[in-house]
N, C-alpha and C positions, 0 to 999 in steps of 0.2 A: 516735546516741550523742553525748552532749554532753561537752565537755571544758572544764574551767576550771582556772585556776591558783589554788591556795590559799595559796601563800607570798607574802608581801609584803615589800618592802624597808623598812627602818626609816625611810626618808625619804619614802616615799610615791610615789617615781618608779619608772621601769622598772628592773628588776634589771640588774646588770652584764652577764650573758650576753645579755640582751635588747638592751642598748645596743650591745654588741660586734657582735651579729648585724645590727642595723640599720646600724651604721657599715660593716660589711663589705659588706652589700647595696648601700649607697649607692656604695661604692668600685667594686664590680663593675659597677653600672649606668653610672657615669661612664666607666669603662674601655671598656665596650661601645659607648657613644655616641661616644667618641673614635675607636675602631677603625672603626666604621661610617662616620664622617666621613672618615677616612683612606682607606678602601677606595673610597668614592664619589669622593673627590677624585682618586685615582689613576686610576680607570676613566674619568672624564670628561676628565682631562688627556691620555689616550691617543687621544681622538677627534680627527679633523681638524676644521678650522674649518667645513668644509661639513657634516659630520655634526652638529656642535654647532648650526649654523644650522637644520638639519632638525628638531631637537627644541626649537628656540626659545631656545637659550642662546648666550652668547659667552664667550670665555676669561675675561673679567673677572668673570663671575658664578659661576664654578666654586666658589670658596671659600664664597660666600654660600649656594649651593644645597646643598653638602655639609654645611654647618653646620645649615641649616634641616631637612634630611632626617634628621639624626642625633638630633634631639630626641625 
């Protein structure tokens, strides 16, 4: 079954509901990425230096790893 939109905005761009939906989706995605980074940072911070060394990390790289993994 095919579905297509027959209404067009007078300016040729996306409709207001479409733009709001896209903005909300972008906000939700950004929030999820931030939360994933926060959870990862918290979990890694609770590890001992020896445990971090076992997985090839050190305390100074926790922020970088959390940021990289949340993308």
